[in-house]
N, C-alpha and C positions, 0 to 999 in steps of 0.2 A: 969272740962273739960271732954268732951266726949272721950271715948276710940276710938282709930283709928284702923281700920282693913284693911289689904291688901285684894285685890281681891282673891288672892290665899288662904288666911286664911278663908274667907267667903266660898269659894268653898269646903273646907274640911267639912263643916257642911251642908250636903246635904241628910241626911237620915231622915226618919219620926220622929225618936226619938231625933234627934239633927239637927234642921233645921233653918238655917239663910237665909235671903233674903235681897236684896238691893232694896230700893225704894227711888227715888229722893236723891241719894247719902247718904242715911242713912241705917244703918244695923239694922235689926229686928230679934229677936229670936222668930220664930213662932211655935216652937216645941209644946208648950202647947195649941195652937189654931188649930192644924192640924185636929183633929177629930171633932172640933166644927164648922169648916168653912162651911157656908151655901151652897157653891157650890161644896162641897165634898173635901176630902183630896187630891185627885189627882191633883187638881189645884195648891195647895201649893207645893206638892212634885215635880211637874214638873218644878217649878221655884226655887226650893231650891238650895242654894249655888251660886246663880247668881243674876244679876240685873233683877228685875221684874217690873221696872217702867212702861214700855209700857203696859204690861198686866194689871197692877193695874189701870192705867189711862183709858184704854179701857173698863174696866168693869164698870166704872161709879159708884164707891163706894159712900155710903151715908156718912153724917157727923158722924154718929155713928161708922161706920167702920174706919173713920179717927181717931176718939178718941181712939178706941180700938188699932189701930196701934201704936199710941203714947205710949200706956202702954207697948208695946212689944219692944220699942226702946232700943238698947244697945250701939250704937255708930255710928261713921261716917266711910265711906269707903275712903281709900286713893288710888286714881287711879294712882298717881305718883309712887307708890311702885310696880306697876304691873311689874313683871320681865319678863313675856312672851310677845312676840309680839302679837298684836291683832289677827292676822290670826290663830295662834296656839290656843289661848283661844277660838276663835270662832269655830274652828274645834273640840275642846274637847267638847264644849257645844252641837254642832250638833251631835257628836257621842253619847254623854250621852243621848240625847233626841231621838235617833233613826233616825236622818236624814242622808241621803246619802251624804258622803263627797267626794267620788271619784267614778268614773265609770270605772271599770276595764274591759278590753276586748272591749271597745267601738271602738277602732281602727280596730280590727278584724271584728267586725260586720259591720262597715262602709265600709270596703274594700269588704266584701262579698256582701253587697247590691249594691255597684257600679258595681262589676263584674256581678251580676245577671241582673242588668239593661242593661249592655252592651250586654249580651247574648240575652236578649229579643229584643233589638233594632236590632241586627244583624239578628236574626231569622225573624222578621217581614219585615225587609228591603229586605232580600233575597227572601222571599216568595212573596213580592210585585213585584219585578223585574222578577222573574222566571215565574209568571203567567201572 
């Protein structure tokens, strides 16, 4: 029987030297393949510790790549064991990969733009009626 991994357990293996990834609900230890990956090691390190099914499928891998992946198989992922809500896991993935997860100060900027627009409208309205 294959070993079962929680999402959190896979997420702990996200460094170049210790790199797990999930593809089609299966867990793979790609640590030994990082430097050999034809697309460069960054591709694997970017998806390390998380589900990379979409990225793997989008790349259109060959049958040889599929066979190699089978050799790196170490178990199955158990999504039912995920203790964090999806939103928190998604936010952590976004932060780890450098995506913006919140926009601070947006309210201030929006208020400033509305006030500036109001001033422009008042200025042009007054100059239209005065002349």
